[in-house]
N, C-alpha and C positions, 0 to 999 in steps of 0.2 A: 757415085761420086759427088762430092761436094761442089757446086756451083758459087763462084766468085764473079761477080760484076764489075767491071770496072770501067767508069765513067770519067773520061778526060780528053780535052782536045789537043793535047800536046801528042802528036803520034809516037814519038821517039820514048816519051816517058811510059805510055800506056805499054809499048811493046816490050821495054826493059821490066816493068813490074809485073807484065804478063808471064813472061819469062821464068823470073826469080819465082812466082807462085805456083806455076805449072811444074816446077821441080820438085815441088812438095807434094805433087799429087792430085792438085785440084784442078777442075776443070775452069777456064777463064773465059769469061765472055765480054766483047770489047763495046764501047759506045764513044761516040765524040762528043755528044750533046745530051741534054736532058730529055728531048724527045725521042731520040732513039733508045736512049735508055730505059726509057718508060714503056717504049714497045718490048724491049726485050722482059721485063718484069711482067708484063702481061703474060707472056706465052711460057717462059721459064720459070721454074721452080728455084729462085736465087735463094741461096743461105745468107750470104754477106755482102755487102754492096760498098765497094771503094768509090767515093765521089770527090771530085775536085769542087773547091768552094767557088771559084769564078769560071764561068762556063759562056758561051756565046749566046745561050738561048735563057739564062737563068741563074739563080745564085743557090749555090749547094746547101747552105746553112737553112734556108727555106723550104728547099725541096725535101730535106729529111723530113720533116712535119707532114707534108704531104704523102710520102710513101709509108710512113708508121700508120697514119690511119688507113690506107690501102693494104699495107702487107705488114701489118705489127709482128710478124716473127722474122722478117728481115733485119739483121742487125746493119748500121751505117757506120763505116768510118769514114770521115771528111779529111781530105788532103788539100793544104794548101802552099803556096809558094812562100808567103810571108805569113810567121804566126802573127795573130791578133786576138790578145784575151777576150775583148768583147765577144767576137766572132764565135770563139771557143765555149764561152758560158752559154750562148745562145744556143748554139748547137747540140749541148748536152740537154739544154732545157727542152729543146725541139724533139729528143729521143735519141740523139747520135751517140754511138757505141764510146767513141773517142775521135780525137781531133789531133792530126800529127802534120809535121812539115815535109813537105816533099825534098827526095834528094837527100837530106841529112839523116832522115828516119828510116830510110829501105831498111836497114838490118832489124828495124823493129815489125814491119811488116807482117812476117810470118807468125812470129809469138801472138801478134794483136789480133791476125785473122783466125788463130786457132782459140783465142779466149772469145772471140765473138761468135765462131762457130758453136761453141760450147752453149751459149747462152741462146742462140739462134735455135738450137736443137731443144732446149728446154721450154721454150716459148712455145715451139710447135706441139711439144707434147702436151703441154697445158692446154692450148686451144683445142687438140685433141682429145682430152679428159672431158673439158667444159663442153664439148658437144656431144660426148657420150653421156654426160650427166644430164644435159638439156634432153635428149631423148630418152633418158631414163626416168625423167619426171615428166615427160610430155604426154598428151593423150594417146600417142601413139603407142605407147607401154600397155595401154589397157586391151587386151585381147579380146575378140569377140565381136561377131557379126550378126548376132540375132537381133531382131527390131528391140527386143527388151532391154538390152543393154547398151543397143544404140542410142535407145531414148534418154538414157541415163547420161550418157556422154554428152549429149546435145544440150542437156540441161546445164551441165558442169561446163561447157565451153560457154555458154551463156553469161552464166554468172562470174566465170573469172577475171576477167578484165573490170568487173564492176566495184571490187573491194567491199561486198557486203558480207556480212557474216553467215555461213553455210552449215546446216546441220546434215549429217549423211545418216541415213537410218540403214539398216539392213542386219542381218545374222552375224555371226562371228565368223570371220574367214571369207566376206565376199568382197574384199579388197578396198575396204574404205580408206585406209592410208594411202593405197595407190590413187584412188580418187583425189585426196587431200593434196598429195605432191603434183597432180596434173593441173589442179586448179591453181595451185601457188607458180607453177612453171609458166602458165600461160598468163598470169598476172602482172601489172603494173610493177610489182615488188619482186619479179623474178630473181633478179640478180641479190636479193636481200636475204637474211637468214629463213630457213625454214626449219622449225623445231617443233618435235613430236614427242608426245608423254602420254602413257595408258594410266589413266586414274585409279584404275582397280588394282595397280601394282604397288600402291603405297598406303599406308595408314594416313589418318588425318594430319597429323602433325609433320609428317614426313613430307606428304603431298603439299602442304602450303609452304613449306619450305623450298620445294623443288619448282614450284611454280613461281611464286613471289619472291622467294630469296630470304637471305636474313642478316641480322649483324651480328658482329663478333659478340659473344657473351650472351645472346639471345636464349641459349640453351646448353645443356651440359653437352660438350662435345661441338659446339660452334667457338672454334677457335679464331676463326677469320669472317670477314664480309664475305658474303656470296651473293650472284646474281641469281636471280631466278629466271626459268627459261623464258617467262614472258617479258622479260627485260632483255634477255639474250635474243629473242624473236623481234625486237624493235626495229620498225619501219619494214618488216616482212610478216611471217605466219607464224601461228601458233597453233598446231592441231593436237587437239585433247580429246584422245581415244576414250571410249567407256565412260563419258562425260555423267552418267546415270549414276555411276558409282561414287561420284564426288560427294564428301558430305555436305550436308545442308548447310553448315557455318561457314563454309568455304565457298559455298554458292553465292554468298552475299557479296563476297570481295572479288568475284569474277565479273558479277553484275555491275560492281562500280565500275571497273575497267571498260565495259562495253559502253557505260553510258558516259562517262568522263574522262575515259583515258589514263584514270590515276588509281594508285595501289599505294599500300604501306607494307614495305618488308617486316618479317617477324621480327620483331624486338626494336623496330626504329619508330621514330615519332613523326617525321616528316613523309609526304609524301613523294611520290615518285611518278614522273609523267611517262608515258609510252605512247606511241602508235602502231599498233599491231592488228593484223587481221586474225580471226577466231574462226577456224572450221573444227566444229565439234562432232562427233559420232556416237553412235549407241546403238547397243541391240535391245534395249529394253524398251517396253511401252509407257513413254514419259508421263502420257496423260493420267495411266494408272496410278504411277509414282506421286503425281500432285494430289490425286484424291486420297492419296494414304499418307501425304503430308512428307513425302520422301525428297521431292523435288519442288523447288521454287517457280511456282507459276509466272511470276515476271521476268525470271531468268529464261524460263521457256519460249516465251514470246519475244525475247531479244536473241535467243539463238535460232528461232523459227523464221527467220526472215526469208530464207531459202532453203527449201528441204529436197532433199535427192534420195530417195529410196533405191537401194542397191538390189536387186534380184537376188535369190538365193539359186545355187548352181543347178539344182533340179529343176528349175525354171527355165534353163536357157542350155539345154543337154545338146543343142546343135553347135553349141562353142565348145565341147568337151574335145574334139579331134584336134582343134586348134590349139587350145591350152596344153593338151598332153604333147603335142608333138614339140611345143615351145619347151616344156619342162624336161623332154628326153634329150633334147639338144644340150640345155644347160647343165645335167646332171651326166651326160655322156661326157662331156669336155672335163667336169670336175672331178670325177673319179677316173678317168682316163679308160672308159669302157665303151668304144663305139658301137653302137647301134646301128645295123643294117636294114633290119627288116622288122614290120610290126605288125603283126597277125591282125586281122581283121576281127577276129574273136576277142582279141586283147580289148580293141576301141568299143565292142560292142557291149563287153560286161561293164566297162567303164561307164557307158551311157544309161546303163540299166540300174546302177546303183543311186541311191537316193542323195548321199553326199550331205549328210547334215552337218559336217565340218566345212563343206563349201570347197573354194578354190585351195586353202589352206590343208584341207585332206587329199583332195585330189594331187598336190603339188608331193606330199610325203608319200602316197601310194606309189607315185611314179620313181621316186627316188629310190625306194626299195624296189622297185621292180628292176631298175638298172644293174642296182648292185647285184641282185641274184642271177640276172642273166651272164651267161658262161659263153654264149655261142654268138653274139651280135643279134640275137634274135628275141622279140619280147613276144611272149605268148601268153596265155590266160593262165598258165601253170605259174608264172612270175608274179602273180596277184595274191593278195591275202586270200584264206579259204572264203572269208563271208561274200568277197564279191565273186570269186569263182563260183559258189553256190547259187548260181541263179535260175540256170536254166537245164533240164534234163536233155539227154540226146533225143528224147523225143519231142523236146521242145515245151514240157511241162514245166510250170513254176513249183519250187519248194523250198522249204522253208530252210534257212542257213542253221537253224537248230537240230533240222533231221540227221541223228548222229550217225547213221549208215550213210547217208549222202555225203557229209563232210568226211568222213572216214575213207570213203572211196576217191574222194579228189585228191586228199592228202596222199593217200598211198601212190595214186598215179603219177602226182606231182614229184614226189621223192623218187619214183622209179625214172621219170624223165631226166631228173639232175643227175642221177647214176648212171644214164645211158642203157637202162634195162639191167645192170649188175645187182641181181638178185641178194647177195651177200651183203653188199655194201648197202643197199636199201634196208635190208633188215637190220643192220648195225645202227642204220641212221634213227629207223623207226623204234628201235630199242625192242624187237620181239623176234621171235627165233624164227629160222629159213622156212621150217615147215609151216609155222603160221601164216607166214607170209604168202607161200605158195596157195595155201587154203583161201586166204583173202582175196588172191589174185583169181582164182576159179570161181570164187562165189560173186565177185564183182566182174566177171567177165573182163580184167585188164590184161593191156598188151604186155 
């Protein structure tokens, strides 16, 4: 039930308004002065506040400003015995929802409360989303308790509030964008834009336009002026992933931004000034690219102010159970397939894999496994064959390219899927039932 707080020193009017509001299904709390009203606000989850302007211990117009700072989602309707334009204007400036005359406007109270309530609910939803967003972009979003990932997090936390340029190094899929978001989220510019761009996704001309923007008529198809991401991220952070893929001609323009905070849009003749933090990332060996003339040495030194190396997943296998559990929860909700049990062999197989695609590969494998599970259990049978083919029953390693071993695992997996139905299994495997029985006997399958 929505809660309405009524602050007024006139008891008879309080009781009258309380009765009117309660008849509409609202819970009404009462206070005779600002001090008592403040105590109620501290304890109760109030949605709308109706407050008299002139009270024994203060002025309602000034009280609005104080309350909006402490409880921004509470909407405030001021009540006055005498209409005063100056007070009304100041009340609205201080954040009041509306300002009405007591007695004369009693018929307006309920419609006004309903409107204020709609706004209050929207404000609460926005605040909730902002908190969720803040958590998503916080360091808490980086999972893992291994020493190697905690060292990387500690470095990122140190540089986050400094506003220095950061270079993130690591293999594809190690979570470089997550780190960039966390650094931005812990920076002084956390409330400003965070823009991200993968430099390998565009050719030279298109990438230049995406980063720096263009003027209308700069090239065929440029029908109107366009802001680049570097301008969109003004006063915030621009994350440039795969910076090693940027054409060397564009590197000089980026260098100028880092040195002077200025750039020229495509097709423009004047400079544009920005204040933006650059976080760059790459999986390439930039020193080698410098030697081969593919990357500017001066740009490297400007980017390499603070470098953080993100470890590959194979070097932090103790974090796999935590990561897997997180992804299982995410995809169970996404596809509405509740997982109740996770076999130990499932986790063991994950920890044995080398994960050349790192966390991104693990995420894809988990999504596939959740989709395949049809009994609320995740077992090794839900994993791709190359992940299953790691250990024999005797514990001896064999190659995933061992045809007999792979065939054995695949047949067993399909048998599990059909709950032992041989006819259905043979149909799915596209082999005859007689052949299936021979394979079962040959491989000693259940």
